[in-house]
OpenMM code with the backbone's topology and positions (N, CA, C; nanometers):
from openmm import Vec3, app, unit

residues = "MET HIS ILE SER ALA VAL GLY PRO GLY GLN ARG SER HIS PRO PRO HIS GLN HIS GLY GLY TRP GLU ALA PHE TYR LEU PHE GLU GLY GLU GLY THR LEU GLU ILE GLU ASP GLU ARG GLN VAL ILE ARG ALA GLY GLY SER ILE VAL PHE ASP PRO ARG ARG MET HIS GLY LEU VAL ASN THR GLY ASP VAL GLU MET ARG TYR LEU VAL ILE LEU THR GLY GLY".split()
positions = [
    Vec3(-1.8344, -0.2389, 0.7890),
    Vec3(-1.7326, -0.1312, 0.7770),
    Vec3(-1.7077, -0.0954, 0.9236),
    Vec3(-1.5780, -0.0921, 0.9487),
    Vec3(-1.5313, -0.0445, 1.0856),
    Vec3(-1.3833, -0.0048, 1.0959),
    Vec3(-1.3532, 0.0786, 1.1869),
    Vec3(-1.2148, 0.1131, 1.2089),
    Vec3(-1.1624, 0.0257, 1.3252),
    Vec3(-1.0452, -0.0168, 1.3204),
    Vec3(-0.9776, -0.1063, 1.4122),
    Vec3(-0.8493, -0.0409, 1.4371),
    Vec3(-0.7794, -0.0592, 1.5645),
    Vec3(-0.6577, -0.0213, 1.5994),
    Vec3(-0.5888, -0.1498, 1.6729),
    Vec3(-0.4607, -0.1651, 1.6442),
    Vec3(-0.3909, -0.2744, 1.7129),
    Vec3(-0.2528, -0.2229, 1.7357),
    Vec3(-0.1990, -0.2748, 1.8651),
    Vec3(-0.0823, -0.2214, 1.8978),
    Vec3(0.0354, -0.2951, 1.8426),
    Vec3(0.1733, -0.2213, 1.8283),
    Vec3(0.2724, -0.3051, 1.7798),
    Vec3(0.2963, -0.4461, 1.8250),
    Vec3(0.3301, -0.5483, 1.7254),
    Vec3(0.3492, -0.6790, 1.7519),
    Vec3(0.2223, -0.7547, 1.7960),
    Vec3(0.1038, -0.6854, 1.7802),
    Vec3(-0.0200, -0.7586, 1.8074),
    Vec3(-0.1158, -0.7929, 1.6792),
    Vec3(-0.1973, -0.8828, 1.6934),
    Vec3(-0.2954, -0.9263, 1.5917),
    Vec3(-0.4213, -0.8681, 1.6345),
    Vec3(-0.5193, -0.8380, 1.5338),
    Vec3(-0.6524, -0.8093, 1.5482),
    Vec3(-0.7318, -0.9215, 1.6064),
    Vec3(-0.6979, -1.0420, 1.5478),
    Vec3(-0.7724, -1.1546, 1.5894),
    Vec3(-0.6964, -1.2904, 1.5289),
    Vec3(-0.7097, -1.4212, 1.5867),
    Vec3(-0.6397, -1.5185, 1.5167),
    Vec3(-0.6693, -1.5374, 1.3649),
    Vec3(-0.5906, -1.6087, 1.2981),
    Vec3(-0.6170, -1.6265, 1.1501),
    Vec3(-0.7595, -1.6980, 1.1365),
    Vec3(-0.8253, -1.6612, 1.0444),
    Vec3(-0.9562, -1.7031, 1.0137),
    Vec3(-0.9952, -1.6975, 0.8831),
    Vec3(-1.1145, -1.7309, 0.8462),
    Vec3(-1.1741, -1.7249, 0.7032),
    Vec3(-1.3275, -1.7077, 0.7137),
    Vec3(-1.3845, -1.6474, 0.6078),
    Vec3(-1.5301, -1.6217, 0.6025),
    Vec3(-1.5620, -1.5787, 0.4544),
    Vec3(-1.6843, -1.5724, 0.4185),
    Vec3(-1.7302, -1.5616, 0.2797),
    Vec3(-1.7249, -1.4028, 0.2560),
    Vec3(-1.7735, -1.3704, 0.1365),
    Vec3(-1.7786, -1.2422, 0.0917),
    Vec3(-1.6340, -1.1871, 0.0320),
    Vec3(-1.6116, -1.0558, 0.0485),
    Vec3(-1.4761, -0.9915, 0.0080),
    Vec3(-1.4420, -0.9025, 0.1253),
    Vec3(-1.3243, -0.8701, 0.1359),
    Vec3(-1.2748, -0.7931, 0.2411),
    Vec3(-1.1585, -0.6867, 0.1968),
    Vec3(-1.1700, -0.5641, 0.2481),
    Vec3(-1.0637, -0.4669, 0.1999),
    Vec3(-1.0080, -0.3927, 0.3520),
    Vec3(-0.8747, -0.3652, 0.3270),
    Vec3(-0.8122, -0.2810, 0.4435),
    Vec3(-0.7606, -0.1589, 0.3933),
    Vec3(-0.7734, -0.0416, 0.4698),
    Vec3(-0.7131, 0.0855, 0.4244),
    Vec3(-0.6426, 0.1256, 0.5464),
    Vec3(-0.5141, 0.1393, 0.5504),
    Vec3(-0.4380, 0.1720, 0.6583),
    Vec3(-0.4208, 0.3300, 0.6727),
    Vec3(-0.4690, 0.3813, 0.7978),
    Vec3(-0.4532, 0.5278, 0.8217),
    Vec3(-0.3154, 0.5513, 0.8796),
    Vec3(-0.2846, 0.4711, 0.9660),
    Vec3(-0.1549, 0.4905, 1.0319),
    Vec3(-0.0817, 0.3451, 1.0695),
    Vec3(0.0573, 0.3531, 1.0697),
    Vec3(0.1174, 0.2336, 1.1012),
    Vec3(0.1610, 0.1380, 0.9709),
    Vec3(0.2051, 0.0206, 0.9997),
    Vec3(0.2331, -0.0803, 0.9107),
    Vec3(0.1838, -0.2195, 0.9597),
    Vec3(0.1425, -0.2965, 0.8629),
    Vec3(0.1035, -0.4349, 0.8983),
    Vec3(0.1365, -0.5327, 0.7764),
    Vec3(0.1207, -0.6478, 0.8179),
    Vec3(0.1595, -0.7596, 0.7184),
    Vec3(0.0150, -0.8341, 0.7203),
    Vec3(-0.0378, -0.8510, 0.5952),
    Vec3(-0.1434, -0.9270, 0.5794),
    Vec3(-0.1110, -1.0846, 0.5491),
    Vec3(-0.1322, -1.1769, 0.6163),
    Vec3(-0.1014, -1.3184, 0.6073),
    Vec3(-0.2243, -1.3854, 0.5306),
    Vec3(-0.2136, -1.4372, 0.4092),
    Vec3(-0.3122, -1.5087, 0.3431),
    Vec3(-0.2451, -1.6453, 0.3145),
    Vec3(-0.2893, -1.7464, 0.3982),
    Vec3(-0.2402, -1.8760, 0.3931),
    Vec3(-0.0751, -1.8639, 0.4088),
    Vec3(-0.0064, -1.8965, 0.3135),
    Vec3(0.1589, -1.8905, 0.3085),
    Vec3(0.1999, -1.7718, 0.2474),
    Vec3(0.1300, -1.6706, 0.2115),
    Vec3(0.1671, -1.5571, 0.1487),
    Vec3(0.1666, -1.4479, 0.2561),
    Vec3(0.2388, -1.3330, 0.2281),
    Vec3(0.2716, -1.2247, 0.3140),
    Vec3(0.2814, -1.0924, 0.2407),
    Vec3(0.1835, -0.9974, 0.2707),
    Vec3(0.1780, -0.8741, 0.1905),
    Vec3(0.1902, -0.7676, 0.3082),
    Vec3(0.3000, -0.6687, 0.2812),
    Vec3(0.2928, -0.5370, 0.3826),
    Vec3(0.2188, -0.4478, 0.3291),
    Vec3(0.1665, -0.3692, 0.4350),
    Vec3(0.0702, -0.2699, 0.4028),
    Vec3(0.1117, -0.1516, 0.4792),
    Vec3(0.1301, -0.0294, 0.4249),
    Vec3(0.1769, 0.0835, 0.4906),
    Vec3(0.0726, 0.1869, 0.4903),
    Vec3(0.0864, 0.2961, 0.5845),
    Vec3(-0.0080, 0.3958, 0.6029),
    Vec3(-0.0345, 0.4568, 0.4626),
    Vec3(-0.1554, 0.4663, 0.4267),
    Vec3(-0.2039, 0.5189, 0.3006),
    Vec3(-0.2329, 0.4205, 0.1833),
    Vec3(-0.1891, 0.2884, 0.2256),
    Vec3(-0.2022, 0.1816, 0.1425),
    Vec3(-0.3389, 0.0966, 0.1656),
    Vec3(-0.3813, 0.0127, 0.0579),
    Vec3(-0.4933, -0.0604, 0.0822),
    Vec3(-0.4812, -0.1804, 0.0108),
    Vec3(-0.5628, -0.2938, 0.0463),
    Vec3(-0.5613, -0.4142, -0.0260),
    Vec3(-0.6970, -0.4731, -0.0227),
    Vec3(-0.7288, -0.5265, -0.1355),
    Vec3(-0.8696, -0.6104, -0.1265),
    Vec3(-0.8319, -0.7547, -0.1534),
    Vec3(-0.9153, -0.8613, -0.0942),
    Vec3(-0.8674, -0.9977, -0.1006),
    Vec3(-0.9877, -1.0766, -0.0638),
    Vec3(-0.9713, -1.2027, -0.0994),
    Vec3(-1.0609, -1.3132, -0.0946),
    Vec3(-1.0547, -1.3676, 0.0533),
    Vec3(-1.1399, -1.3315, 0.1445),
    Vec3(-1.1394, -1.3686, 0.2784),
    Vec3(-1.1763, -1.5282, 0.3003),
    Vec3(-1.2024, -1.5931, 0.1840),
    Vec3(-1.2471, -1.7375, 0.2096),
    Vec3(-1.1032, -1.8304, 0.2300),
    Vec3(-1.0037, -1.7492, 0.1998),
    Vec3(-0.8713, -1.8011, 0.2308),
    Vec3(-0.8343, -1.7746, 0.3706),
    Vec3(-0.7611, -1.8639, 0.4408),
    Vec3(-0.7304, -1.8413, 0.5798),
    Vec3(-0.6422, -1.7039, 0.5784),
    Vec3(-0.6740, -1.6037, 0.6731),
    Vec3(-0.5955, -1.4842, 0.6690),
    Vec3(-0.5845, -1.4084, 0.8066),
    Vec3(-0.4990, -1.3292, 0.8286),
    Vec3(-0.4774, -1.2585, 0.9503),
    Vec3(-0.4070, -1.1254, 0.9228),
    Vec3(-0.4130, -1.0365, 1.0132),
    Vec3(-0.3418, -0.9017, 0.9957),
    Vec3(-0.2540, -0.8759, 1.1252),
    Vec3(-0.1330, -0.8650, 1.1020),
    Vec3(-0.0359, -0.8273, 1.2111),
    Vec3(0.0214, -0.6978, 1.2047),
    Vec3(0.0252, -0.6363, 1.3118),
    Vec3(0.0955, -0.5001, 1.3214),
    Vec3(0.2489, -0.5358, 1.3237),
    Vec3(0.3193, -0.5046, 1.2205),
    Vec3(0.4586, -0.5358, 1.2186),
    Vec3(0.5392, -0.4004, 1.2377),
    Vec3(0.4857, -0.2977, 1.2484),
    Vec3(0.5414, -0.1671, 1.2805),
    Vec3(0.5787, -0.1391, 1.4345),
    Vec3(0.6250, -0.0228, 1.4600),
    Vec3(0.6525, 0.0203, 1.5978),
    Vec3(0.5659, 0.1190, 1.6610),
    Vec3(0.4408, 0.1671, 1.5912),
    Vec3(0.3396, 0.2333, 1.6406),
    Vec3(0.1983, 0.1635, 1.6252),
    Vec3(0.0967, 0.2167, 1.6915),
    Vec3(-0.0355, 0.1784, 1.6668),
    Vec3(-0.0613, 0.1661, 1.5288),
    Vec3(-0.1216, 0.0527, 1.4692),
    Vec3(-0.1873, 0.0567, 1.3259),
    Vec3(-0.3346, 0.0717, 1.3441),
    Vec3(-0.3682, 0.1763, 1.2633),
    Vec3(-0.5255, 0.2034, 1.2589),
    Vec3(-0.5535, 0.1906, 1.1187),
    Vec3(-0.6693, 0.1184, 1.1062),
    Vec3(-0.7096, 0.0753, 0.9596),
    Vec3(-0.8733, 0.0607, 0.9626),
    Vec3(-0.9090, 0.0896, 0.8386),
    Vec3(-1.0553, 0.0707, 0.8127),
    Vec3(-1.0726, -0.0652, 0.7479),
    Vec3(-1.1770, -0.1357, 0.7816),
    Vec3(-1.2105, -0.2725, 0.7348),
    Vec3(-1.3344, -0.2603, 0.6668),
    Vec3(-1.3390, -0.2944, 0.5445),
    Vec3(-1.4685, -0.3145, 0.4672),
    Vec3(-1.4998, -0.4674, 0.4311),
    Vec3(-1.6036, -0.5113, 0.4732),
    Vec3(-1.6552, -0.6440, 0.4496),
    Vec3(-1.7915, -0.6574, 0.3553),
    Vec3(-1.7865, -0.7350, 0.2633),
    Vec3(-1.9158, -0.7471, 0.1959),
    Vec3(-1.9778, -0.8685, 0.2480),
    Vec3(-2.0936, -0.8983, 0.2113),
    Vec3(-2.1798, -1.0064, 0.2408),
    Vec3(-2.1343, -1.1371, 0.1664),
    Vec3(-2.1622, -1.2502, 0.2254),
    Vec3(-2.1212, -1.3652, 0.1616),
    Vec3(-2.1275, -1.4822, 0.2563),
] * unit.nanometer
topology = app.Topology()
chain = topology.addChain("A")
for resn in residues:
    res = topology.addResidue(resn, chain)
    for name in ("N", "CA", "C"):
        topology.addAtom(name, app.Element.getBySymbol(name[0]), res)
């Protein structure tokens, strides 16, 4: 579990995949979770749980810093 911050138009890291399960909770800002060819917008106060074995990445698509909690399970 950790908190990350990403500036407008930036990515936390390149698209990737790994085992376990992953969840995001946004404290501030807006982002788009890319999972293979799907896109899901997440806004402050929103959360999502997904299967990180699929290629994924998170992009700050807002105009302010995006701060979010990442929760990863083993896998």
